ROSE-4610 file (N, C-alpha, C; in Angstrom, 1 decimal, always signed):
// ROSE-4610
residu = [M/M/M/S/S/S/W/W/W/L/L/L/C/C/C/G/G/G/T/T/T/V/V/V/P/P/P/R/R/R/T/T/T/M/M/M/S/S/S/E/E/E/K/K/K/T/T/T/V/V/V/I/I/I/S/S/S/P/P/P/V/V/V/N/N/N/I/I/I/E/E/E/A/A/A/R/R/R/K/K/K/E/E/E/L/L/L/G/G/G/I/I/I/K/K/K/A/A/A/G/G/G/D/D/D/T/T/T/V/V/V/R/R/R/V/V/V/T/T/T/Q/Q/Q/K/K/K/I/I/I/Q/Q/Q/E/E/E/K/K/K/G/G/G/K/K/K/T/T/T/R/R/R/L/L/L/Q/Q/Q/L/L/L/F/F/F/E/E/E/G/G/G/L/L/L/V/V/V/L/L/L/T/T/T/V/V/V/K/K/K/H/H/H/G/G/G/T/T/T/E/E/E/A/A/A/G/G/G/A/A/A/S/S/S/F/F/F/T/T/T/V/V/V/R/R/R/K/K/K/V/V/V/A/A/A/S/S/S/G/G/G/V/V/V/G/G/G/V/V/V/E/E/E/K/K/K/T/T/T/F/F/F/P/P/P/L/L/L/Y/Y/Y/S/S/S/P/P/P/M/M/M/I/I/I/D/D/D/K/K/K/I/I/I/E/E/E/I/I/I/V/V/V/K/K/K/R/R/R/T/T/T/K/K/K/V/V/V/R/R/R/R/R/R/A/A/A/K/K/K/L/L/L/Y/Y/Y/Y/Y/Y/I/I/I/R/R/R/E/E/E/K/K/K/A/A/A/A/A/A/K/K/K/E/E/E/I/I/I/R/R/R/R/R/R/A/A/A/M/M/M/R/R/R/N/N/N/A/A/A/F/F/F/M/M/M/L/L/L/G/G/G/R/R/R/A/A/A/T/T/T/E/E/E/S/S/S/D/D/D/T/T/T/E/E/E/E/E/E/K/K/K/E/E/E/R/R/R/L/L/L/A/A/A/R/R/R/E/E/E/T/T/T/E/E/E/E/E/E/V/V/V/E/E/E/K/K/K/K/K/K/K/K/K/Q/Q/Q/E/E/E/E/E/E/E/E/E/A/A/A/K/K/K/A/A/A/A/A/A/E/E/E/E/E/E/A/A/A/A/A/A/K/K/K/K/K/K/E/E/E/E/E/E/E/E/E/A/A/A/K/K/K/T/T/T/E/E/E/E/E/E/K/K/K/Q/Q/Q/E/E/E/E/E/E/E/E/E/K/K/K/T/T/T/E/E/E/E/E/E/P/P/P/A/A/A/A/A/A/E/E/E/E/E/E/E/E/E/P/P/P/K/K/K/E/E/E/E/E/E/E/E/E/K/K/K]
num = [1/1/1/2/2/2/3/3/3/4/4/4/5/5/5/6/6/6/7/7/7/8/8/8/9/9/9/10/10/10/11/11/11/12/12/12/13/13/13/14/14/14/15/15/15/16/16/16/17/17/17/18/18/18/19/19/19/20/20/20/21/21/21/22/22/22/23/23/23/24/24/24/25/25/25/26/26/26/27/27/27/28/28/28/29/29/29/30/30/30/31/31/31/32/32/32/33/33/33/34/34/34/35/35/35/36/36/36/37/37/37/38/38/38/39/39/39/40/40/40/41/41/41/42/42/42/43/43/43/44/44/44/45/45/45/46/46/46/47/47/47/48/48/48/49/49/49/50/50/50/51/51/51/52/52/52/53/53/53/54/54/54/55/55/55/56/56/56/57/57/57/58/58/58/59/59/59/60/60/60/61/61/61/62/62/62/63/63/63/64/64/64/65/65/65/66/66/66/67/67/67/68/68/68/69/69/69/70/70/70/71/71/71/72/72/72/73/73/73/74/74/74/75/75/75/76/76/76/77/77/77/78/78/78/79/79/79/80/80/80/81/81/81/82/82/82/83/83/83/84/84/84/85/85/85/86/86/86/87/87/87/88/88/88/89/89/89/90/90/90/91/91/91/92/92/92/93/93/93/94/94/94/95/95/95/96/96/96/97/97/97/98/98/98/99/99/99/100/100/100/101/101/101/102/102/102/103/103/103/104/104/104/105/105/105/106/106/106/107/107/107/108/108/108/109/109/109/110/110/110/111/111/111/112/112/112/113/113/113/114/114/114/115/115/115/116/116/116/117/117/117/118/118/118/119/119/119/120/120/120/121/121/121/122/122/122/123/123/123/124/124/124/125/125/125/126/126/126/127/127/127/128/128/128/129/129/129/130/130/130/131/131/131/132/132/132/133/133/133/134/134/134/135/135/135/136/136/136/137/137/137/138/138/138/139/139/139/140/140/140/141/141/141/142/142/142/143/143/143/144/144/144/145/145/145/146/146/146/147/147/147/148/148/148/149/149/149/150/150/150/151/151/151/152/152/152/153/153/153/154/154/154/155/155/155/156/156/156/157/157/157/158/158/158/159/159/159/160/160/160/161/161/161/162/162/162/163/163/163/164/164/164/165/165/165/166/166/166/167/167/167/168/168/168/169/169/169/170/170/170/171/171/171/172/172/172/173/173/173/174/174/174/175/175/175/176/176/176/177/177/177/178/178/178/179/179/179/180/180/180/181/181/181/182/182/182/183/183/183/184/184/184/185/185/185/186/186/186/187/187/187/188/188/188/189/189/189/190/190/190/191/191/191/192/192/192/193/193/193/194/194/194/195/195/195/196/196/196/197/197/197/198/198/198]
x = [+0.8/+0.0/+0.9/+1.9/+2.8/+3.5/+3.6/+4.2/+3.3/+2.0/+1.1/+0.9/+1.1/+1.0/+2.2/+3.3/+4.4/+5.5/+5.4/+6.5/+7.4/+8.7/+9.7/+9.9/+9.9/+10.2/+11.6/+11.7/+13.0/+14.2/+13.9/+14.9/+15.5/+14.7/+15.0/+15.9/+15.5/+16.2/+17.6/+17.8/+19.2/+20.1/+19.8/+20.7/+22.0/+23.1/+24.5/+24.9/+25.6/+26.1/+27.5/+27.8/+29.2/+29.8/+30.9/+31.5/+33.0/+33.8/+35.2/+35.7/+34.7/+35.0/+34.6/+35.4/+35.0/+34.0/+32.7/+31.7/+31.6/+31.7/+31.6/+32.7/+33.9/+35.0/+34.8/+34.2/+33.9/+32.8/+31.8/+30.7/+31.3/+32.2/+32.7/+33.7/+34.1/+35.0/+34.4/+33.1/+32.3/+32.9/+33.0/+33.5/+32.4/+32.9/+32.0/+32.6/+31.7/+32.2/+33.2/+34.3/+35.3/+36.5/+36.4/+37.6/+38.5/+39.8/+40.8/+41.1/+40.8/+41.0/+42.0/+42.6/+43.6/+42.9/+42.5/+41.9/+42.9/+43.1/+44.0/+43.1/+43.2/+42.3/+43.1/+42.4/+43.0/+42.7/+43.7/+43.6/+44.2/+43.4/+43.9/+44.3/+45.6/+46.1/+46.9/+46.5/+47.2/+47.3/+46.3/+46.3/+47.0/+47.5/+48.2/+47.3/+47.4/+46.7/+47.7/+47.5/+48.4/+47.6/+48.2/+47.5/+47.7/+46.7/+46.8/+46.2/+47.0/+46.5/+45.8/+44.7/+44.0/+43.7/+44.3/+44.2/+43.5/+42.5/+41.8/+40.8/+40.0/+39.0/+37.6/+36.9/+35.6/+34.5/+33.9/+33.0/+31.6/+31.2/+29.9/+30.0/+29.0/+28.8/+27.3/+27.0/+25.6/+25.2/+24.0/+23.3/+24.0/+24.7/+25.2/+26.0/+25.6/+26.3/+25.4/+24.5/+23.7/+24.5/+23.8/+24.5/+25.0/+24.4/+24.8/+25.5/+26.0/+26.7/+27.9/+28.1/+29.3/+29.8/+31.0/+31.6/+32.4/+32.4/+33.1/+34.4/+35.6/+36.8/+37.3/+37.8/+38.4/+39.8/+40.7/+42.1/+42.5/+43.5/+44.0/+45.3/+45.4/+46.5/+47.1/+48.3/+49.1/+48.1/+47.5/+46.6/+45.2/+44.9/+43.6/+42.8/+41.6/+40.7/+40.3/+40.5/+40.1/+39.1/+38.0/+37.1/+36.8/+36.7/+36.3/+35.3/+34.3/+33.3/+33.5/+33.7/+34.0/+32.8/+32.3/+31.3/+32.0/+31.3/+31.9/+32.3/+31.5/+31.8/+32.3/+33.0/+33.5/+34.7/+34.7/+35.8/+37.1/+37.0/+38.1/+38.9/+38.3/+39.0/+39.7/+41.0/+41.8/+41.8/+41.9/+42.0/+41.5/+40.9/+40.5/+41.0/+41.8/+42.4/+41.9/+41.5/+41.1/+42.4/+42.9/+44.2/+43.9/+42.9/+42.6/+41.1/+40.6/+39.2/+39.1/+38.2/+37.9/+36.5/+36.2/+34.8/+34.3/+33.2/+32.5/+31.0/+30.4/+29.0/+28.0/+28.5/+27.6/+27.8/+26.7/+26.7/+27.4/+27.2/+27.8/+28.7/+29.9/+30.9/+31.1/+30.0/+30.2/+30.7/+30.5/+31.0/+32.5/+33.2/+34.7/+35.1/+34.3/+34.7/+34.7/+33.6/+33.6/+34.7/+34.9/+35.9/+37.3/+37.6/+38.9/+39.0/+37.9/+37.9/+38.1/+37.4/+37.6/+39.0/+39.7/+41.1/+42.0/+41.7/+42.6/+42.4/+41.1/+40.9/+41.6/+41.6/+42.2/+43.7/+44.3/+45.7/+46.1/+45.3/+45.6/+45.5/+44.5/+44.3/+45.6/+46.0/+47.1/+48.4/+48.5/+49.7/+49.7/+48.5/+48.4/+48.7/+48.2/+48.5/+50.0/+50.6/+52.1/+53.0/+52.4/+53.2/+54.1/+53.8/+54.7/+54.4/+55.3/+55.2/+56.1/+55.7/+56.4/+56.6/+57.7/+57.9/+58.5/+58.3/+58.7/+60.2/+60.8/+62.3/+62.7/+61.9/+62.3/+62.2/+61.1/+61.1/+62.2/+62.6/+63.7/+65.0/+65.3/+66.4/+66.5/+65.3/+65.2/+65.5/+64.9/+65.2/+66.7/+67.3/+68.7/+69.5/+69.2/+69.9/+69.7/+68.5/+68.2/+69.1/+69.1/+69.8/+71.3/+71.9/+73.3/+73.6/+72.7/+72.9/+72.8/+71.9/+71.8/+73.1/+73.6/+74.8/+76.0/+76.1/+77.1/+77.0/+75.8/+75.6/+76.0/+75.6/+76.0/+77.6/+78.3/+79.7/+80.3/+79.8/+80.3/+80.1/+78.9/+78.6/+79.5/+79.7/+80.7/+82.1/+82.5/+83.9/+84.0/+82.9/+82.9/+83.0/+82.2/+82.2/+83.6/+84.2/+85.5/+86.5/+86.5/+87.4/+87.2/+85.9/+85.7/+86.2/+86.0/+86.5/+88.0/+88.7/+90.1/+90.6/+89.9/+90.3/+90.1/+89.0/+88.7/+89.8/+90.2/+91.3/+92.6/+92.9/+94.1/+94.1/+93.0/+92.8/+93.0/+92.4/+92.4/+93.9/+94.6/+96.0/+96.9/+96.6/+97.4/+97.1/+95.8/+95.5/+96.1/+96.1/+96.8/+98.2/+98.9/+100.3/+100.6/+99.7/+99.9/+99.8/+98.8/+98.5/+99.8/+100.3/+101.4/+102.6/+102.9/+103.9/+103.8/+102.5/+102.3/+102.5/+102.2/+102.4/+103.9/+104.6/+106.1/+106.7/+106.3/+106.8/+106.4/+105.2/+104.8/+105.6/+105.9/+106.8/+108.2/+108.7/+110.0/+109.9/+108.9/+108.7/+108.4/+107.8/+107.4/+108.7/+109.6/+110.8/+111.8/+111.8/+112.7/+112.4/+111.2/+110.9/+111.2/+111.1/+111.3/+112.8/+113.7/+115.1/+115.4/+114.7/+115.0/+114.6/+113.6/+113.2/+114.2/+114.9/+115.9/+117.1]
y = [-1.2/+0.0/+1.2/+1.2/+2.4/+2.6/+1.6/+1.8/+2.6/+2.4/+3.1/+4.5/+4.8/+6.2/+7.1/+6.5/+7.3/+7.3/+6.7/+6.6/+5.5/+5.7/+4.7/+3.7/+2.4/+1.4/+1.6/+1.2/+1.3/+0.6/-0.5/-1.3/-0.5/+0.2/+0.9/+2.2/+2.9/+4.1/+3.9/+2.7/+2.4/+1.8/+1.9/+1.3/+2.0/+1.3/+1.9/+1.7/+2.7/+2.7/+2.2/+1.1/+0.6/+1.1/+1.9/+2.4/+2.5/+2.3/+2.4/+3.9/+4.8/+6.3/+6.9/+7.9/+8.6/+9.7/+9.3/+10.2/+11.5/+11.5/+12.7/+13.8/+13.2/+14.1/+14.7/+14.0/+14.5/+15.5/+15.3/+16.2/+17.6/+17.5/+18.7/+19.5/+18.8/+19.6/+20.9/+20.6/+21.8/+22.4/+21.5/+21.9/+22.8/+23.9/+24.8/+25.2/+25.7/+26.2/+27.3/+27.3/+28.3/+27.9/+26.7/+26.2/+25.5/+25.6/+24.9/+23.7/+22.5/+21.2/+20.3/+19.4/+18.4/+17.1/+16.3/+15.0/+13.9/+13.1/+11.9/+10.7/+10.2/+9.1/+7.8/+6.7/+5.3/+4.8/+4.4/+3.8/+2.4/+1.4/+0.1/-0.3/-0.7/-1.2/-2.4/-3.5/-4.7/-5.3/-5.2/-5.9/-5.0/-3.8/-2.9/-1.7/-1.0/+0.2/+1.4/+2.4/+3.6/+4.8/+5.9/+7.1/+8.1/+8.8/+9.9/+11.2/+12.3/+13.5/+14.3/+15.0/+15.8/+17.1/+18.2/+19.5/+20.5/+21.1/+22.1/+22.9/+23.6/+24.5/+23.8/+23.9/+23.2/+24.1/+23.5/+24.3/+24.1/+22.9/+22.7/+21.7/+21.8/+20.8/+20.4/+19.1/+18.7/+17.9/+18.1/+17.3/+17.5/+18.6/+19.0/+17.9/+17.4/+16.3/+15.1/+14.9/+13.7/+12.5/+11.3/+10.1/+10.1/+10.8/+10.8/+12.1/+12.8/+14.1/+13.9/+14.9/+14.9/+16.3/+16.4/+17.7/+17.6/+18.7/+18.7/+19.6/+19.0/+19.8/+20.0/+21.2/+21.5/+22.0/+21.5/+22.0/+22.1/+22.9/+23.0/+22.2/+21.2/+20.4/+20.5/+21.1/+21.4/+22.1/+23.1/+23.9/+23.4/+22.2/+21.6/+21.5/+22.0/+22.0/+20.6/+20.1/+18.7/+18.8/+18.2/+18.2/+16.7/+16.6/+15.3/+15.5/+14.6/+14.6/+13.5/+13.8/+12.9/+12.7/+11.5/+11.3/+11.7/+12.4/+12.8/+11.7/+10.6/+9.6/+8.3/+8.5/+7.3/+6.7/+5.4/+4.8/+4.8/+5.1/+5.2/+6.5/+7.4/+8.7/+8.5/+8.6/+8.4/+9.6/+10.9/+12.1/+13.2/+14.2/+15.4/+16.6/+17.5/+18.6/+19.9/+20.8/+22.2/+23.0/+23.4/+24.1/+25.6/+26.1/+27.5/+27.8/+28.8/+29.2/+30.5/+30.6/+31.8/+32.3/+33.5/+34.0/+34.2/+33.4/+33.6/+33.9/+34.5/+34.9/+34.0/+32.8/+31.9/+30.5/+29.7/+28.3/+27.4/+27.7/+26.9/+27.8/+27.4/+28.3/+27.7/+27.5/+26.9/+27.9/+29.2/+30.3/+30.3/+29.7/+29.6/+28.8/+27.9/+27.2/+28.1/+28.9/+29.9/+30.9/+31.4/+32.4/+31.9/+30.6/+30.1/+29.9/+29.5/+29.4/+30.7/+31.8/+33.2/+33.6/+33.3/+33.7/+33.0/+31.7/+31.0/+31.5/+31.8/+32.4/+33.7/+34.5/+35.8/+35.7/+34.7/+34.5/+33.9/+33.1/+32.5/+33.7/+34.5/+35.6/+36.6/+36.9/+37.7/+37.1/+35.8/+35.1/+35.0/+34.9/+34.9/+36.2/+37.3/+38.6/+39.0/+38.5/+38.9/+37.9/+36.8/+35.9/+35.1/+34.8/+34.0/+32.5/+31.7/+30.3/+29.5/+28.4/+27.6/+26.2/+25.6/+24.3/+23.4/+22.1/+21.1/+20.8/+20.2/+20.0/+19.2/+18.2/+17.4/+18.2/+19.0/+19.8/+20.8/+21.4/+22.3/+21.6/+20.4/+19.7/+19.4/+18.9/+18.6/+19.9/+21.0/+22.3/+22.7/+22.6/+22.9/+22.0/+20.7/+19.7/+20.1/+20.5/+20.8/+22.1/+23.1/+24.3/+24.0/+23.2/+22.8/+22.1/+21.2/+20.5/+21.5/+22.4/+23.5/+24.3/+24.7/+25.5/+24.7/+23.4/+22.5/+22.4/+22.2/+22.1/+23.4/+24.5/+25.8/+26.0/+25.5/+25.6/+24.7/+23.5/+22.6/+23.1/+23.7/+24.3/+25.4/+26.3/+27.4/+27.0/+25.9/+25.3/+24.7/+24.0/+23.4/+24.5/+25.6/+26.7/+27.3/+27.5/+28.2/+27.3/+26.0/+25.0/+25.0/+25.1/+25.2/+26.4/+27.5/+28.8/+28.8/+28.3/+28.2/+27.3/+26.2/+25.3/+26.0/+26.8/+27.5/+28.6/+29.3/+30.3/+29.7/+28.5/+27.8/+27.4/+26.8/+26.5/+27.7/+28.8/+30.1/+30.6/+30.5/+30.9/+30.0/+28.7/+27.8/+28.0/+28.3/+28.5/+29.9/+30.8/+32.1/+31.9/+31.1/+30.9/+30.2/+29.2/+28.5/+29.4/+30.3/+31.2/+32.2/+32.6/+33.5/+32.8/+31.5/+30.7/+30.5/+30.2/+30.0/+31.3/+32.5/+33.8/+34.0/+33.7/+34.0/+33.0/+31.8/+30.8/+31.2/+31.7/+31.9/+33.0/+34.1/+35.1/+34.6/+33.7/+33.2/+32.2/+31.5/+30.6/+31.3/+32.4/+33.2/+33.9/+34.3/+35.0/+34.0/+32.8/+31.8/+31.7/+31.4/+31.3/+32.5/+33.7/+34.9/+35.0/+34.6/+34.6/+33.6/+32.4/+31.4/+32.0/+32.7/+33.3/+34.2/+35.0/+35.9/+35.1]
z = [+0.0/+0.0/+0.0/+0.8/+0.8/-0.6/-1.3/-2.7/-3.6/-3.4/-4.2/-3.9/-2.5/-2.1/-2.5/-2.9/-3.4/-2.4/-1.2/-0.3/-0.7/-0.5/-0.8/+0.3/-0.1/+1.1/+1.6/+2.8/+3.5/+2.8/+2.2/+1.5/+0.2/-0.4/-1.6/-1.3/-0.2/+0.2/+0.7/+1.3/+1.8/+0.8/-0.4/-1.5/-1.5/-1.6/-1.8/-3.2/-3.7/-5.1/-5.0/-5.7/-5.8/-7.1/-7.0/-8.2/-8.0/-9.0/-8.9/-8.8/-9.1/-9.1/-7.8/-7.3/-6.2/-6.6/-6.5/-7.1/-6.3/-5.0/-4.3/-4.7/-4.9/-5.2/-6.6/-7.5/-8.9/-8.8/-8.0/-7.8/-7.2/-6.3/-5.6/-6.6/-7.7/-8.6/-9.2/-9.5/-10.0/-11.3/-12.3/-13.6/-14.3/-14.8/-15.5/-16.9/-17.7/-19.0/-18.8/-19.6/-19.4/-18.6/-17.9/-17.2/-18.2/-17.8/-18.5/-17.6/-18.2/-17.4/-18.1/-17.2/-17.7/-17.3/-18.3/-18.1/-18.4/-17.4/-17.6/-17.9/-19.1/-19.5/-19.6/-19.2/-19.3/-20.7/-21.4/-22.8/-22.8/-23.2/-23.3/-24.7/-24.8/-26.1/-25.9/-26.7/-26.7/-25.3/-24.5/-23.2/-22.1/-22.5/-21.5/-21.4/-20.3/-20.0/-19.8/-20.6/-20.5/-20.2/-19.7/-19.4/-20.5/-20.9/-21.9/-21.4/-21.5/-21.1/-22.2/-21.8/-22.8/-22.0/-22.5/-21.7/-22.7/-22.2/-23.1/-22.3/-23.1/-22.6/-22.5/-21.4/-21.3/-22.1/-23.1/-23.9/-23.2/-22.8/-22.2/-21.1/-20.2/-19.1/-19.2/-19.5/-19.7/-18.5/-18.0/-17.0/-15.6/-15.4/-14.1/-13.4/-12.3/-11.6/-11.5/-12.4/-12.5/-12.9/-12.9/-13.2/-14.7/-15.6/-17.0/-17.4/-16.4/-16.7/-17.6/-18.5/-19.4/-19.6/-20.0/-20.3/-21.6/-22.4/-23.7/-23.5/-24.0/-23.8/-25.3/-25.5/-26.9/-26.7/-27.6/-27.6/-29.1/-29.4/-30.7/-30.7/-31.6/-31.7/-33.1/-33.2/-34.5/-35.5/-35.0/-35.9/-36.1/-35.6/-35.8/-34.5/-34.5/-33.3/-33.0/-31.8/-31.4/-30.2/-30.3/-29.1/-28.6/-27.4/-26.8/-25.8/-25.7/-24.7/-23.7/-22.5/-21.4/-20.5/-20.1/-19.1/-17.7/-16.9/-15.6/-14.7/-14.7/-13.7/-14.4/-15.5/-16.3/-15.5/-15.3/-14.7/-15.5/-16.8/-17.7/-17.6/-16.8/-16.5/-15.2/-15.2/-14.0/-13.1/-13.7/-12.9/-13.7/-13.1/-13.7/-12.9/-13.5/-12.8/-13.4/-12.6/-13.1/-13.0/-14.2/-14.3/-14.1/-14.8/-14.7/-14.8/-14.0/-14.1/-14.8/-15.7/-16.4/-16.2/-16.0/-15.9/-17.3/-17.5/-18.8/-18.6/-19.6/-19.4/-20.2/-20.6/-21.3/-20.7/-20.8/-20.3/-21.4/-22.7/-23.7/-24.6/-24.8/-25.5/-26.9/-27.6/-29.0/-30.0/-29.6/-30.5/-30.7/-29.8/-29.9/-31.2/-31.6/-32.8/-34.0/-34.2/-35.2/-35.1/-33.9/-33.6/-34.0/-33.7/-34.1/-35.6/-36.2/-37.7/-38.4/-37.8/-38.4/-38.2/-37.1/-36.9/-37.8/-38.1/-39.0/-40.4/-40.8/-42.1/-42.3/-41.2/-41.3/-41.5/-40.7/-40.7/-42.1/-42.7/-44.0/-45.1/-44.9/-45.9/-45.8/-44.6/-44.4/-45.0/-44.7/-45.3/-46.7/-47.4/-48.9/-49.4/-48.8/-49.3/-49.2/-48.1/-47.9/-48.8/-49.2/-50.0/-49.2/-48.0/-47.1/-47.3/-47.2/-47.3/-46.4/-45.9/-45.0/-45.8/-45.4/-46.0/-44.9/-45.1/-44.1/-44.3/-43.3/-43.4/-44.5/-44.9/-46.0/-47.3/-47.4/-48.7/-48.7/-47.6/-47.6/-47.9/-47.4/-47.8/-49.3/-49.9/-51.3/-52.1/-51.7/-52.4/-52.4/-51.2/-51.1/-52.0/-52.1/-52.9/-54.3/-54.7/-56.2/-56.5/-55.6/-55.8/-56.0/-55.1/-55.2/-56.5/-57.0/-58.2/-59.3/-59.3/-60.4/-60.4/-59.3/-59.2/-59.8/-59.4/-60.0/-61.5/-62.0/-63.5/-64.2/-63.6/-64.2/-64.2/-63.1/-63.1/-64.2/-64.2/-65.3/-66.7/-66.9/-68.2/-68.5/-67.6/-67.7/-68.0/-67.2/-67.5/-68.8/-69.3/-70.7/-71.7/-71.5/-72.5/-72.5/-71.4/-71.3/-71.9/-71.8/-72.4/-74.0/-74.4/-75.8/-76.4/-75.8/-76.2/-76.3/-75.3/-75.2/-76.5/-76.7/-77.8/-79.1/-79.3/-80.5/-80.7/-79.6/-79.8/-80.2/-79.6/-79.9/-81.4/-81.9/-83.3/-84.2/-83.8/-84.6/-84.6/-83.5/-83.4/-84.4/-84.4/-85.2/-86.7/-87.0/-88.5/-88.9/-88.0/-88.3/-88.6/-87.7/-87.8/-89.2/-89.5/-90.8/-91.9/-91.9/-93.0/-93.1/-92.0/-92.1/-92.6/-92.2/-92.8/-94.3/-94.8/-96.2/-97.0/-96.4/-97.1/-97.2/-96.2/-96.3/-97.3/-97.4/-98.3/-99.8/-100.0/-101.4/-102.1/-101.5/-102.3/-102.6/-101.8/-102.1/-103.2/-103.3/-104.4/-105.7/-105.6/-106.9/-107.4/-106.6/-107.0/-107.7/-107.3/-108.0/-109.5/-109.9/-111.3/-112.1/-111.6/-112.3/-112.6/-111.7/-111.9/-113.1/-113.1/-114.1/-115.5/-115.6/-116.9/-117.4/-116.6/-117.1/-117.5]
């Protein structure tokens, strides 16, 4: 009869929750949007468990401190925005640390996604207008190797041209010497027959 009236039987109210997580400690954390948190997550790989850190800005906290509570953390990793949603009472979360508290005037900070995208677009536009470019280490090494090869080729071509020009000059000098010798020999040969005629 008490069940129908809305009162809870004594056996139901005295129920204890068994969990590997310290639920009270996680409730007292009081994670809010705008906090910078460091979440240590357990990851199982090939039968081993390792810890992975994920530090970023809390965008949202959903369902407060209820059983299904979750929070979304965003960070920028090598120029790319990465978001992860963690259940607050997940046993796969080893530790949650609040690194920094920021006063914000909104409960959900979704606008940060667009703001970050706008900043990236602005940076890209400025970089395009200025004509700046970056290259990876491998590309830089390849470019330097190409430039050194081109310089060596140019040097070899210049040396070959210089050698050809020197060879041409030597040939021209030899031909000139031969022509001069022939000219000096021709008048002597012409004078001899004249003497014979007399």
